[in-house]
Each structure stands twice: as C-alpha cells, then as structure tokens.
N, C-alpha and C positions, 0 to 999 in steps of 0.2 A: 504494500500500500504506500501511497505517496501523499504528502501534504504540500500544498502550493502556498508559497509566501506571497504576501501582498504585492511586492514589487513586480512579480511575474505577471499578475493580473493587470496591474496598472500599465505595464508595457503594452499589453494587448489592447486594453480599452482606450488608451490615449494614442494608439498608433505610433508608439515611440520608434523613430527612424533607426536608432542604434540597436535596440533590444527586442523589438516585437518578433522578429523572425526566430531568434533563439528561444524566446518564451513560448511561442506557439509550438515549435518543434519539441521542446522539452515536455510540454503537456501531452502532445500527441504521442510521443514515445512512451511516456509513463502510462497512458491509457492502454497501450498495447500490452504492457507488462502487468497491469492490475488496476485496482481502484485508485482514483485520484480525487482528493477532496480538499475542503477548506474547513476551518473551525470558526466559531463565532467571532474571534478576534480579527481574523483575516477578513471576514464578512464586514465587520464594523469599519475597519480601515478602508476597505474597498468602497464602501457605501458613500464615502465623502465625495466621490466623483459622480454621484447619481442623485437626481432629485426625487426619484420614486422607487420604492422597493420592488415594484413589479418589473421595471426596466432592468434593474440590477439582477433580479432573479432570472429573467429571460436570458441575459448575457451569460450568467453562470450555467444555466441549463444548456445553452448552446455549446458550452465547453465540456459538458457532461461531467461536472464536478459534483461529488457527493458532499453532503453536510455531515461533518464529523463532530461528535460531542467533545468537549474539553474535559478530560478526567481530572478529578481532584488531586490525584497524585502528581499531575503536571503542575498544578498550582504550587505545591510544596517545592518541587524541583526548581520552578521559576524563582521562588523566593530565595532558595539556597544559592542559585547562580547570581541573583541580584546582590545578595550579601557579599559574595566574592568580588563582584564588580565594584561595589562601594569600598570594600577594604583595599582594593587595588588602585583606588583613586578616582573611580567614576563619580561624576558630579550629579547625576540625576537623582531626584529625591524619592521617586516611586518606581516600581517595576515597570519596565518598558514592554510593549507588546512583543518585541523580539524574544524576550526571555520566556514569555508564555508560549510562543510559537515553537521555539526550540525545545522547551521542556515537553510540550505535547508530543512532538515528533519523537523525542528520545524515550518518553514513557511508553508510547505505543509501538515503538520499533518501526516508525515510519521513515521513509526517505524524504528529505526536504528538497523541493525545487526552489532555488533562490539564486539571486545574483549578488546578495549582500552577505558574504561568507565570514567576514571578520569576527563579529561577535559570536556567531554560532560556533566557529572553530575554537574560539577562546574559552567559552563557557560550557560548551557541549561537545568536547573533542571526540566522543565516540559516535556522534550523530553522523549518519551517512547523508552526504549532500550531493545534489546534482546542480552544478553551477557552470557558467561559461568559463573557459580557461583564463580569461582576462578580467574576471570578477574582482571587485575590491578585496584586498587581503589584509587590510589594516586590523591588527589584533591588539593595539594599545588599549589599556584598561578603560580609558574614558571615552572610547569610540564605539 
C-alpha cells in the first residue's frame, strides 16, 4: 500500500511544469502495485486549493485514491518525532502535518510518495519513500 503526500497532489492539481509528470507517473505506478490513498491530513492540506468539497472529491476519485484512516499509534509516533525535532533545534511550536504523515506511513508499513524527503528521512529513517532523484534532501533539524 502507498500513501500520497500533499505535494504530489498539488503538483497535479496546479499543473506544476516541473513536477506534474513525475507525480502522475508515481501515482500510476503505485496503483499498478497496490492500493494508493491519502489520510485526513493530506485531504485537509489539499483542500486549500479547492472551494468545494465535491470538486476536490471528484479530483481525488479520478486519481483512484483510497481514504485511509489515521491510526492513533501514528499520533504517538508523530509526537515522538516532533520531540526529537524540537530537541535538535527545530523552531516550530506544534507538530507539523509532515510528522503525522510520516508516522502514519511508518505505523502502517506504507510506502510514501513524496518529493519532500528531508524531514521524512531525518525523523522516519526506516520509512520507504518513492521520490524523484532530485528531490530536496535537506535533513537539518529545523527544516
């Protein structure tokens, strides 16, 4: 199973000239291999680009994405990763969505499709990622 990060969806929905092709191919390849979905956090972040839930739902349905629940175990792991982030000098005061997304994928053994690999590699090193070869690699604590 696969979890899609928000940036992959934004690439597609905004017709990003640099990343759309990679993002569409990544979802298509993952669909061939198994179930591909999003969680409520990815849904919330993606919704910022839409004025109506029906329009967003139609776009997500066209991509054949499943709605995956966010398990409580992932919330705990997100909190632990966030604590490591703060202790390493991270400045954010509340857990970021990326910590929840990474923890969800790690908890459920999902492969994450993303092009923002830095924080995931730093705080969820065992997480399997599918990312473009030139994806940002910055793993400094505050990033």
